[in-house]
mmCIF file as Biopython writes it, N, C-alpha, C and O atoms, coordinates in Angstrom:
data_model
#
loop_
_atom_site.group_PDB
_atom_site.id
_atom_site.type_symbol
_atom_site.label_atom_id
_atom_site.label_alt_id
_atom_site.label_comp_id
_atom_site.label_asym_id
_atom_site.label_entity_id
_atom_site.label_seq_id
_atom_site.pdbx_PDB_ins_code
_atom_site.Cartn_x
_atom_site.Cartn_y
_atom_site.Cartn_z
_atom_site.occupancy
_atom_site.B_iso_or_equiv
_atom_site.auth_seq_id
_atom_site.auth_asym_id
_atom_site.pdbx_PDB_model_num
ATOM 1   N N  . ALA A ? 1  ? -38.679 6.856   21.994 1.0 0.0 1  A 1 
ATOM 2   C CA . ALA A ? 1  ? -37.649 7.608   21.297 1.0 0.0 1  A 1 
ATOM 3   C C  . ALA A ? 1  ? -36.282 6.945   21.483 1.0 0.0 1  A 1 
ATOM 4   O O  . ALA A ? 1  ? -35.492 6.852   20.543 1.0 0.0 1  A 1 
ATOM 5   N N  . VAL A ? 2  ? -36.017 6.487   22.705 1.0 0.0 2  A 1 
ATOM 6   C CA . VAL A ? 2  ? -34.734 5.835   22.972 1.0 0.0 2  A 1 
ATOM 7   C C  . VAL A ? 2  ? -34.646 4.527   22.188 1.0 0.0 2  A 1 
ATOM 8   O O  . VAL A ? 2  ? -33.590 4.179   21.658 1.0 0.0 2  A 1 
ATOM 9   N N  . SER A ? 3  ? -35.755 3.816   22.121 1.0 0.0 3  A 1 
ATOM 10  C CA . SER A ? 3  ? -35.782 2.554   21.372 1.0 0.0 3  A 1 
ATOM 11  C C  . SER A ? 3  ? -35.460 2.781   19.901 1.0 0.0 3  A 1 
ATOM 12  O O  . SER A ? 3  ? -34.736 1.989   19.297 1.0 0.0 3  A 1 
ATOM 13  N N  . GLN A ? 4  ? -35.983 3.839   19.326 1.0 0.0 4  A 1 
ATOM 14  C CA . GLN A ? 4  ? -35.715 4.144   17.923 1.0 0.0 4  A 1 
ATOM 15  C C  . GLN A ? 4  ? -34.247 4.473   17.691 1.0 0.0 4  A 1 
ATOM 16  O O  . GLN A ? 4  ? -33.679 4.096   16.665 1.0 0.0 4  A 1 
ATOM 17  N N  . GLN A ? 5  ? -33.627 5.176   18.640 1.0 0.0 5  A 1 
ATOM 18  C CA . GLN A ? 5  ? -32.205 5.513   18.512 1.0 0.0 5  A 1 
ATOM 19  C C  . GLN A ? 5  ? -31.348 4.259   18.590 1.0 0.0 5  A 1 
ATOM 20  O O  . GLN A ? 5  ? -30.417 4.089   17.804 1.0 0.0 5  A 1 
ATOM 21  N N  . LYS A ? 6  ? -31.660 3.381   19.539 1.0 0.0 6  A 1 
ATOM 22  C CA . LYS A ? 6  ? -30.893 2.139   19.693 1.0 0.0 6  A 1 
ATOM 23  C C  . LYS A ? 6  ? -31.082 1.235   18.478 1.0 0.0 6  A 1 
ATOM 24  O O  . LYS A ? 6  ? -30.133 0.600   18.016 1.0 0.0 6  A 1 
ATOM 25  N N  . ARG A ? 7  ? -32.314 1.179   17.960 1.0 0.0 7  A 1 
ATOM 26  C CA . ARG A ? 7  ? -32.595 0.352   16.793 1.0 0.0 7  A 1 
ATOM 27  C C  . ARG A ? 7  ? -31.785 0.827   15.595 1.0 0.0 7  A 1 
ATOM 28  O O  . ARG A ? 7  ? -31.295 0.010   14.816 1.0 0.0 7  A 1 
ATOM 29  N N  . LYS A ? 8  ? -31.639 2.138   15.440 1.0 0.0 8  A 1 
ATOM 30  C CA . LYS A ? 8  ? -30.870 2.688   14.321 1.0 0.0 8  A 1 
ATOM 31  C C  . LYS A ? 8  ? -29.412 2.240   14.409 1.0 0.0 8  A 1 
ATOM 32  O O  . LYS A ? 8  ? -28.817 1.880   13.394 1.0 0.0 8  A 1 
ATOM 33  N N  . LEU A ? 9  ? -28.829 2.258   15.609 1.0 0.0 9  A 1 
ATOM 34  C CA . LEU A ? 9  ? -27.442 1.826   15.771 1.0 0.0 9  A 1 
ATOM 35  C C  . LEU A ? 9  ? -27.271 0.360   15.374 1.0 0.0 9  A 1 
ATOM 36  O O  . LEU A ? 9  ? -26.293 0.001   14.718 1.0 0.0 9  A 1 
ATOM 37  N N  . ILE A ? 10 ? -28.210 -0.474  15.768 1.0 0.0 10 A 1 
ATOM 38  C CA . ILE A ? 10 ? -28.115 -1.895  15.460 1.0 0.0 10 A 1 
ATOM 39  C C  . ILE A ? 10 ? -28.297 -2.131  13.967 1.0 0.0 10 A 1 
ATOM 40  O O  . ILE A ? 10 ? -27.548 -2.897  13.361 1.0 0.0 10 A 1 
ATOM 41  N N  . GLU A ? 11 ? -29.275 -1.483  13.380 1.0 0.0 11 A 1 
ATOM 42  C CA . GLU A ? 11 ? -29.537 -1.656  11.952 1.0 0.0 11 A 1 
ATOM 43  C C  . GLU A ? 11 ? -28.367 -1.161  11.100 1.0 0.0 11 A 1 
ATOM 44  O O  . GLU A ? 11 ? -28.106 -1.714  10.031 1.0 0.0 11 A 1 
ATOM 45  N N  . GLN A ? 12 ? -27.668 -0.135  11.557 1.0 0.0 12 A 1 
ATOM 46  C CA . GLN A ? 12 ? -26.502 0.351   10.818 1.0 0.0 12 A 1 
ATOM 47  C C  . GLN A ? 12 ? -25.433 -0.729  10.728 1.0 0.0 12 A 1 
ATOM 48  O O  . GLN A ? 12 ? -24.811 -0.909  9.681  1.0 0.0 12 A 1 
ATOM 49  N N  . GLY A ? 13 ? -25.222 -1.441  11.823 1.0 0.0 13 A 1 
ATOM 50  C CA . GLY A ? 13 ? -24.221 -2.514  11.828 1.0 0.0 13 A 1 
ATOM 51  C C  . GLY A ? 13 ? -24.553 -3.620  10.845 1.0 0.0 13 A 1 
ATOM 52  O O  . GLY A ? 13 ? -23.684 -4.081  10.105 1.0 0.0 13 A 1 
ATOM 53  N N  . PHE A ? 14 ? -25.812 -4.047  10.836 1.0 0.0 14 A 1 
ATOM 54  C CA . PHE A ? 14 ? -26.206 -5.102  9.920  1.0 0.0 14 A 1 
ATOM 55  C C  . PHE A ? 14 ? -26.189 -4.611  8.468  1.0 0.0 14 A 1 
ATOM 56  O O  . PHE A ? 14 ? -25.850 -5.373  7.562  1.0 0.0 14 A 1 
ATOM 57  N N  . GLY A ? 15 ? -26.546 -3.371  8.247  1.0 0.0 15 A 1 
ATOM 58  C CA . GLY A ? 15 ? -26.483 -2.810  6.897  1.0 0.0 15 A 1 
ATOM 59  C C  . GLY A ? 15 ? -25.055 -2.756  6.393  1.0 0.0 15 A 1 
ATOM 60  O O  . GLY A ? 15 ? -24.787 -3.060  5.230  1.0 0.0 15 A 1 
ATOM 61  N N  . TRP A ? 16 ? -24.136 -2.368  7.270  1.0 0.0 16 A 1 
ATOM 62  C CA . TRP A ? 16 ? -22.721 -2.311  6.904  1.0 0.0 16 A 1 
ATOM 63  C C  . TRP A ? 16 ? -22.219 -3.721  6.587  1.0 0.0 16 A 1 
ATOM 64  O O  . TRP A ? 16 ? -21.475 -3.927  5.628  1.0 0.0 16 A 1 
ATOM 65  N N  . ALA A ? 17 ? -22.637 -4.679  7.403  1.0 0.0 17 A 1 
ATOM 66  C CA . ALA A ? 17 ? -22.194 -6.063  7.182  1.0 0.0 17 A 1 
ATOM 67  C C  . ALA A ? 17 ? -22.682 -6.583  5.837  1.0 0.0 17 A 1 
ATOM 68  O O  . ALA A ? 17 ? -21.973 -7.333  5.166  1.0 0.0 17 A 1 
ATOM 69  N N  . LYS A ? 18 ? -23.887 -6.189  5.439  1.0 0.0 18 A 1 
ATOM 70  C CA . LYS A ? 18 ? -24.421 -6.668  4.165  1.0 0.0 18 A 1 
ATOM 71  C C  . LYS A ? 18 ? -23.731 -6.021  2.974  1.0 0.0 18 A 1 
ATOM 72  O O  . LYS A ? 18 ? -23.465 -6.692  1.977  1.0 0.0 18 A 1 
ATOM 73  N N  . THR A ? 19 ? -23.436 -4.724  3.062  1.0 0.0 19 A 1 
ATOM 74  C CA . THR A ? 19 ? -22.863 -4.039  1.906  1.0 0.0 19 A 1 
ATOM 75  C C  . THR A ? 19 ? -21.345 -4.150  1.873  1.0 0.0 19 A 1 
ATOM 76  O O  . THR A ? 19 ? -20.781 -4.656  0.904  1.0 0.0 19 A 1 
ATOM 77  N N  . VAL A ? 20 ? -20.694 -3.689  2.905  1.0 0.0 20 A 1 
ATOM 78  C CA . VAL A ? 20 ? -19.230 -3.655  2.923  1.0 0.0 20 A 1 
ATOM 79  C C  . VAL A ? 20 ? -18.642 -5.007  3.327  1.0 0.0 20 A 1 
ATOM 80  O O  . VAL A ? 20 ? -17.648 -5.458  2.757  1.0 0.0 20 A 1 
ATOM 81  N N  . GLY A ? 21 ? -19.268 -5.646  4.314  1.0 0.0 21 A 1 
ATOM 82  C CA . GLY A ? 21 ? -18.734 -6.903  4.840  1.0 0.0 21 A 1 
ATOM 83  C C  . GLY A ? 21 ? -19.085 -8.133  4.041  1.0 0.0 21 A 1 
ATOM 84  O O  . GLY A ? 21 ? -18.698 -9.238  4.420  1.0 0.0 21 A 1 
ATOM 85  N N  . ARG A ? 22 ? -19.806 -7.978  2.949  1.0 0.0 22 A 1 
ATOM 86  C CA . ARG A ? 22 ? -20.161 -9.080  2.048  1.0 0.0 22 A 1 
ATOM 87  C C  . ARG A ? 22 ? -20.928 -10.202 2.744  1.0 0.0 22 A 1 
ATOM 88  O O  . ARG A ? 22 ? -20.714 -11.382 2.463  1.0 0.0 22 A 1 
ATOM 89  N N  . MET A ? 23 ? -21.821 -9.821  3.653  1.0 0.0 23 A 1 
ATOM 90  C CA . MET A ? 23 ? -22.617 -10.826 4.342  1.0 0.0 23 A 1 
ATOM 91  C C  . MET A ? 23 ? -23.965 -11.061 3.665  1.0 0.0 23 A 1 
ATOM 92  O O  . MET A ? 23 ? -24.732 -11.918 4.106  1.0 0.0 23 A 1 
ATOM 93  N N  . ARG A ? 24 ? -24.265 -10.319 2.608  1.0 0.0 24 A 1 
ATOM 94  C CA . ARG A ? 24 ? -25.541 -10.516 1.926  1.0 0.0 24 A 1 
ATOM 95  C C  . ARG A ? 24 ? -25.618 -11.920 1.316  1.0 0.0 24 A 1 
ATOM 96  O O  . ARG A ? 24 ? -26.649 -12.588 1.395  1.0 0.0 24 A 1 
ATOM 97  N N  . GLN A ? 25 ? -24.520 -12.350 0.715  1.0 0.0 25 A 1 
ATOM 98  C CA . GLN A ? 25 ? -24.451 -13.695 0.160  1.0 0.0 25 A 1 
ATOM 99  C C  . GLN A ? 25 ? -23.067 -14.237 0.492  1.0 0.0 25 A 1 
ATOM 100 O O  . GLN A ? 25 ? -22.084 -13.883 -0.159 1.0 0.0 25 A 1 
ATOM 101 N N  . VAL A ? 26 ? -22.994 -15.081 1.485  1.0 0.0 26 A 1 
ATOM 102 C CA . VAL A ? 26 ? -21.700 -15.547 1.974  1.0 0.0 26 A 1 
ATOM 103 C C  . VAL A ? 26 ? -21.101 -16.559 1.002  1.0 0.0 26 A 1 
ATOM 104 O O  . VAL A ? 26 ? -21.813 -17.251 0.274  1.0 0.0 26 A 1 
ATOM 105 N N  . MET A ? 27 ? -19.794 -16.620 1.012  1.0 0.0 27 A 1 
ATOM 106 C CA . MET A ? 27 ? -19.075 -17.487 0.084  1.0 0.0 27 A 1 
ATOM 107 C C  . MET A ? 27 ? -18.589 -18.771 0.766  1.0 0.0 27 A 1 
ATOM 108 O O  . MET A ? 27 ? -17.860 -19.557 0.161  1.0 0.0 27 A 1 
ATOM 109 N N  . VAL A ? 28 ? -18.991 -18.981 2.017  1.0 0.0 28 A 1 
ATOM 110 C CA . VAL A ? 28 ? -18.576 -20.184 2.746  1.0 0.0 28 A 1 
ATOM 111 C C  . VAL A ? 28 ? -19.809 -21.034 3.015  1.0 0.0 28 A 1 
ATOM 112 O O  . VAL A ? 28 ? -20.940 -20.560 2.914  1.0 0.0 28 A 1 
ATOM 113 N N  . ARG A ? 29 ? -19.574 -22.289 3.356  1.0 0.0 29 A 1 
ATOM 114 C CA . ARG A ? 29 ? -20.677 -23.202 3.656  1.0 0.0 29 A 1 
ATOM 115 C C  . ARG A ? 29 ? -20.519 -23.727 5.066  1.0 0.0 29 A 1 
ATOM 116 O O  . ARG A ? 29 ? -19.405 -23.936 5.547  1.0 0.0 29 A 1 
ATOM 117 N N  . GLY A ? 30 ? -21.631 -23.935 5.711  1.0 0.0 30 A 1 
ATOM 118 C CA . GLY A ? 30 ? -21.612 -24.497 7.053  1.0 0.0 30 A 1 
ATOM 119 C C  . GLY A ? 30 ? -21.847 -23.425 8.101  1.0 0.0 30 A 1 
ATOM 120 O O  . GLY A ? 30 ? -21.400 -22.286 7.965  1.0 0.0 30 A 1 
ATOM 121 N N  . LEU A ? 31 ? -22.551 -23.813 9.140  1.0 0.0 31 A 1 
ATOM 122 C CA . LEU A ? 31 ? -22.921 -22.873 10.189 1.0 0.0 31 A 1 
ATOM 123 C C  . LEU A ? 31 ? -21.705 -22.307 10.909 1.0 0.0 31 A 1 
ATOM 124 O O  . LEU A ? 31 ? -21.662 -21.114 11.206 1.0 0.0 31 A 1 
ATOM 125 N N  . GLU A ? 32 ? -20.713 -23.152 11.193 1.0 0.0 32 A 1 
ATOM 126 C CA . GLU A ? 32 ? -19.521 -22.687 11.905 1.0 0.0 32 A 1 
ATOM 127 C C  . GLU A ? 32 ? -18.764 -21.637 11.101 1.0 0.0 32 A 1 
ATOM 128 O O  . GLU A ? 32 ? -18.352 -20.612 11.644 1.0 0.0 32 A 1 
ATOM 129 N N  . ARG A ? 33 ? -18.583 -21.888 9.828  1.0 0.0 33 A 1 
ATOM 130 C CA . ARG A ? 33 ? -17.835 -20.943 8.991  1.0 0.0 33 A 1 
ATOM 131 C C  . ARG A ? 33 ? -18.585 -19.637 8.793  1.0 0.0 33 A 1 
ATOM 132 O O  . ARG A ? 33 ? -17.979 -18.565 8.788  1.0 0.0 33 A 1 
ATOM 133 N N  . VAL A ? 34 ? -19.904 -19.719 8.631  1.0 0.0 34 A 1 
ATOM 134 C CA . VAL A ? 34 ? -20.689 -18.496 8.490  1.0 0.0 34 A 1 
ATOM 135 C C  . VAL A ? 34 ? -20.643 -17.710 9.798  1.0 0.0 34 A 1 
ATOM 136 O O  . VAL A ? 34 ? -20.555 -16.482 9.786  1.0 0.0 34 A 1 
ATOM 137 N N  . ASP A ? 35 ? -20.703 -18.417 10.925 1.0 0.0 35 A 1 
ATOM 138 C CA . ASP A ? 35 ? -20.620 -17.748 12.229 1.0 0.0 35 A 1 
ATOM 139 C C  . ASP A ? 35 ? -19.276 -17.049 12.390 1.0 0.0 35 A 1 
ATOM 140 O O  . ASP A ? 35 ? -19.219 -15.916 12.868 1.0 0.0 35 A 1 
ATOM 141 N N  . GLN A ? 36 ? -18.196 -17.716 11.994 1.0 0.0 36 A 1 
ATOM 142 C CA . GLN A ? 36 ? -16.870 -17.107 12.085 1.0 0.0 36 A 1 
ATOM 143 C C  . GLN A ? 36 ? -16.777 -15.880 11.190 1.0 0.0 36 A 1 
ATOM 144 O O  . GLN A ? 36 ? -16.195 -14.867 11.576 1.0 0.0 36 A 1 
ATOM 145 N N  . MET A ? 37 ? -17.347 -15.971 10.005 1.0 0.0 37 A 1 
ATOM 146 C CA . MET A ? 37 ? -17.319 -14.840 9.082  1.0 0.0 37 A 1 
ATOM 147 C C  . MET A ? 37 ? -18.114 -13.668 9.645  1.0 0.0 37 A 1 
ATOM 148 O O  . MET A ? 37 ? -17.701 -12.515 9.530  1.0 0.0 37 A 1 
ATOM 149 N N  . PHE A ? 38 ? -19.258 -13.972 10.254 1.0 0.0 38 A 1 
ATOM 150 C CA . PHE A ? 38 ? -20.087 -12.925 10.845 1.0 0.0 38 A 1 
ATOM 151 C C  . PHE A ? 38 ? -19.350 -12.230 11.989 1.0 0.0 38 A 1 
ATOM 152 O O  . PHE A ? 38 ? -19.348 -11.001 12.070 1.0 0.0 38 A 1 
ATOM 153 N N  . VAL A ? 39 ? -18.731 -13.000 12.862 1.0 0.0 39 A 1 
ATOM 154 C CA . VAL A ? 39 ? -17.994 -12.422 13.994 1.0 0.0 39 A 1 
ATOM 155 C C  . VAL A ? 39 ? -16.853 -11.540 13.488 1.0 0.0 39 A 1 
ATOM 156 O O  . VAL A ? 39 ? -16.642 -10.440 13.999 1.0 0.0 39 A 1 
ATOM 157 N N  . LEU A ? 40 ? -16.130 -12.015 12.502 1.0 0.0 40 A 1 
ATOM 158 C CA . LEU A ? 40 ? -15.022 -11.241 11.946 1.0 0.0 40 A 1 
ATOM 159 C C  . LEU A ? 40 ? -15.525 -9.961  11.292 1.0 0.0 40 A 1 
ATOM 160 O O  . LEU A ? 40 ? -14.907 -8.906  11.436 1.0 0.0 40 A 1 
ATOM 161 N N  . THR A ? 41 ? -16.639 -10.045 10.575 1.0 0.0 41 A 1 
ATOM 162 C CA . THR A ? 41 ? -17.201 -8.867  9.917  1.0 0.0 41 A 1 
ATOM 163 C C  . THR A ? 41 ? -17.656 -7.832  10.946 1.0 0.0 41 A 1 
ATOM 164 O O  . THR A ? 41 ? -17.408 -6.638  10.774 1.0 0.0 41 A 1 
ATOM 165 N N  . MET A ? 42 ? -18.314 -8.278  12.006 1.0 0.0 42 A 1 
ATOM 166 C CA . MET A ? 42 ? -18.790 -7.337  13.017 1.0 0.0 42 A 1 
ATOM 167 C C  . MET A ? 42 ? -17.618 -6.746  13.816 1.0 0.0 42 A 1 
ATOM 168 O O  . MET A ? 42 ? -17.693 -5.605  14.274 1.0 0.0 42 A 1 
ATOM 169 N N  . ALA A ? 43 ? -16.547 -7.515  13.982 1.0 0.0 43 A 1 
ATOM 170 C CA . ALA A ? 43 ? -15.352 -6.965  14.637 1.0 0.0 43 A 1 
ATOM 171 C C  . ALA A ? 43 ? -14.742 -5.860  13.771 1.0 0.0 43 A 1 
ATOM 172 O O  . ALA A ? 43 ? -14.286 -4.839  14.286 1.0 0.0 43 A 1 
ATOM 173 N N  . ALA A ? 44 ? -14.738 -6.072  12.466 1.0 0.0 44 A 1 
ATOM 174 C CA . ALA A ? 44 ? -14.232 -5.042  11.559 1.0 0.0 44 A 1 
ATOM 175 C C  . ALA A ? 44 ? -15.119 -3.801  11.617 1.0 0.0 44 A 1 
ATOM 176 O O  . ALA A ? 44 ? -14.617 -2.677  11.578 1.0 0.0 44 A 1 
ATOM 177 N N  . TYR A ? 45 ? -16.429 -3.997  11.711 1.0 0.0 45 A 1 
ATOM 178 C CA . TYR A ? 45 ? -17.345 -2.859  11.829 1.0 0.0 45 A 1 
ATOM 179 C C  . TYR A ? 45 ? -17.078 -2.084  13.115 1.0 0.0 45 A 1 
ATOM 180 O O  . TYR A ? 45 ? -17.080 -0.853  13.114 1.0 0.0 45 A 1 
ATOM 181 N N  . ASN A ? 46 ? -16.849 -2.806  14.213 1.0 0.0 46 A 1 
ATOM 182 C CA . ASN A ? 46 ? -16.557 -2.134  15.481 1.0 0.0 46 A 1 
ATOM 183 C C  . ASN A ? 46 ? -15.251 -1.346  15.404 1.0 0.0 46 A 1 
ATOM 184 O O  . ASN A ? 46 ? -15.161 -0.248  15.954 1.0 0.0 46 A 1 
ATOM 185 N N  . LEU A ? 47 ? -14.244 -1.890  14.733 1.0 0.0 47 A 1 
ATOM 186 C CA . LEU A ? 47 ? -12.986 -1.153  14.570 1.0 0.0 47 A 1 
ATOM 187 C C  . LEU A ? 47 ? -13.206 0.114   13.752 1.0 0.0 47 A 1 
ATOM 188 O O  . LEU A ? 47 ? -12.631 1.161   14.050 1.0 0.0 47 A 1 
ATOM 189 N N  . THR A ? 48 ? -14.037 0.013   12.724 1.0 0.0 48 A 1 
ATOM 190 C CA . THR A ? 48 ? -14.350 1.184   11.906 1.0 0.0 48 A 1 
ATOM 191 C C  . THR A ? 48 ? -15.067 2.234   12.738 1.0 0.0 48 A 1 
ATOM 192 O O  . THR A ? 48 ? -14.769 3.424   12.635 1.0 0.0 48 A 1 
ATOM 193 N N  . ARG A ? 49 ? -16.008 1.798   13.560 1.0 0.0 49 A 1 
ATOM 194 C CA . ARG A ? 49 ? -16.729 2.731   14.428 1.0 0.0 49 A 1 
ATOM 195 C C  . ARG A ? 49 ? -15.793 3.388   15.438 1.0 0.0 49 A 1 
ATOM 196 O O  . ARG A ? 49 ? -15.909 4.582   15.715 1.0 0.0 49 A 1 
ATOM 197 N N  . MET A ? 50 ? -14.863 2.604   15.988 1.0 0.0 50 A 1 
ATOM 198 C CA . MET A ? 50 ? -13.929 3.149   16.975 1.0 0.0 50 A 1 
ATOM 199 C C  . MET A ? 50 ? -13.066 4.239   16.352 1.0 0.0 50 A 1 
ATOM 200 O O  . MET A ? 50 ? -12.754 5.238   17.001 1.0 0.0 50 A 1 
ATOM 201 N N  . ARG A ? 51 ? -12.684 4.046   15.096 1.0 0.0 51 A 1 
ATOM 202 C CA . ARG A ? 51 ? -11.877 5.053   14.417 1.0 0.0 51 A 1 
ATOM 203 C C  . ARG A ? 51 ? -12.640 6.368   14.297 1.0 0.0 51 A 1 
ATOM 204 O O  . ARG A ? 51 ? -12.096 7.431   14.595 1.0 0.0 51 A 1 
ATOM 205 N N  . THR A ? 52 ? -13.893 6.299   13.865 1.0 0.0 52 A 1 
ATOM 206 C CA . THR A ? 52 ? -14.668 7.534   13.693 1.0 0.0 52 A 1 
ATOM 207 C C  . THR A ? 52 ? -15.034 8.134   15.033 1.0 0.0 52 A 1 
ATOM 208 O O  . THR A ? 52 ? -15.071 9.357   15.161 1.0 0.0 52 A 1 
ATOM 209 N N  . LEU A ? 53 ? -15.309 7.308   16.046 1.0 0.0 53 A 1 
ATOM 210 C CA . LEU A ? 53 ? -15.631 7.849   17.364 1.0 0.0 53 A 1 
ATOM 211 C C  . LEU A ? 53 ? -14.406 8.540   17.975 1.0 0.0 53 A 1 
ATOM 212 O O  . LEU A ? 53 ? -14.537 9.539   18.682 1.0 0.0 53 A 1 
ATOM 213 N N  . GLY A ? 54 ? -13.210 7.994   17.693 1.0 0.0 54 A 1 
ATOM 214 C CA . GLY A ? 54 ? -11.984 8.623   18.181 1.0 0.0 54 A 1 
ATOM 215 C C  . GLY A ? 54 ? -11.761 9.985   17.544 1.0 0.0 54 A 1 
ATOM 216 O O  . GLY A ? 54 ? -11.290 10.911  18.205 1.0 0.0 54 A 1 
ATOM 217 N N  . GLN A ? 55 ? -12.096 10.114  16.274 1.0 0.0 55 A 1 
ATOM 218 C CA . GLN A ? 55 ? -11.952 11.410  15.592 1.0 0.0 55 A 1 
ATOM 219 C C  . GLN A ? 55 ? -12.931 12.415  16.160 1.0 0.0 55 A 1 
ATOM 220 O O  . GLN A ? 55 ? -12.584 13.583  16.334 1.0 0.0 55 A 1 
ATOM 221 N N  . ILE A ? 56 ? -14.138 11.988  16.450 1.0 0.0 56 A 1 
ATOM 222 C CA . ILE A ? 56 ? -15.127 12.899  17.038 1.0 0.0 56 A 1 
ATOM 223 C C  . ILE A ? 56 ? -14.677 13.354  18.408 1.0 0.0 56 A 1 
ATOM 224 O O  . ILE A ? 56 ? -14.843 14.518  18.772 1.0 0.0 56 A 1 
ATOM 225 N N  . ARG A ? 57 ? -14.110 12.437  19.164 1.0 0.0 57 A 1 
ATOM 226 C CA . ARG A ? 57 ? -13.629 12.748  20.518 1.0 0.0 57 A 1 
ATOM 227 C C  . ARG A ? 57 ? -12.483 13.760  20.470 1.0 0.0 57 A 1 
ATOM 228 O O  . ARG A ? 57 ? -12.422 14.666  21.302 1.0 0.0 57 A 1 
ATOM 229 N N  . LEU A ? 58 ? -11.575 13.611  19.503 1.0 0.0 58 A 1 
ATOM 230 C CA . LEU A ? 58 ? -10.459 14.540  19.379 1.0 0.0 58 A 1 
ATOM 231 C C  . LEU A ? 58 ? -10.939 15.942  18.995 1.0 0.0 58 A 1 
ATOM 232 O O  . LEU A ? 58 ? -10.388 16.938  19.464 1.0 0.0 58 A 1 
ATOM 233 N N  . GLN A ? 59 ? -11.956 16.016  18.152 1.0 0.0 59 A 1 
ATOM 234 C CA . GLN A ? 59 ? -12.478 17.319  17.748 1.0 0.0 59 A 1 
ATOM 235 C C  . GLN A ? 59 ? -13.178 18.016  18.900 1.0 0.0 59 A 1 
ATOM 236 O O  . GLN A ? 59 ? -13.205 19.246  18.949 1.0 0.0 59 A 1 
ATOM 237 N N  . ALA A ? 60 ? -13.742 17.259  19.823 1.0 0.0 60 A 1 
ATOM 238 C CA . ALA A ? 60 ? -14.462 17.852  20.951 1.0 0.0 60 A 1 
ATOM 239 C C  . ALA A ? 60 ? -13.504 18.480  21.959 1.0 0.0 60 A 1 
ATOM 240 O O  . ALA A ? 60 ? -13.889 19.390  22.693 1.0 0.0 60 A 1 
ATOM 241 N N  . GLN A ? 61 ? -12.276 18.009  22.000 1.0 0.0 61 A 1 
ATOM 242 C CA . GLN A ? 61 ? -11.318 18.521  22.996 1.0 0.0 61 A 1 
ATOM 243 C C  . GLN A ? 61 ? -10.728 19.809  22.586 1.0 0.0 61 A 1 
ATOM 244 O O  . GLN A ? 61 ? -9.907  20.371  23.311 1.0 0.0 61 A 1 
#
């Protein structure tokens, strides 16, 4: 059960990167540039998650 919950969190990040982060078909060439784009996209996803987690935390107080 715990594995399924953790898997869902990971899959959400990759799904977000493909749809919102435009990682489904990258517009750059080369491993280094794709890696940089991936890191930047996942950092943006983490910032988005932090925003929503902060709102949930404020509502709990």
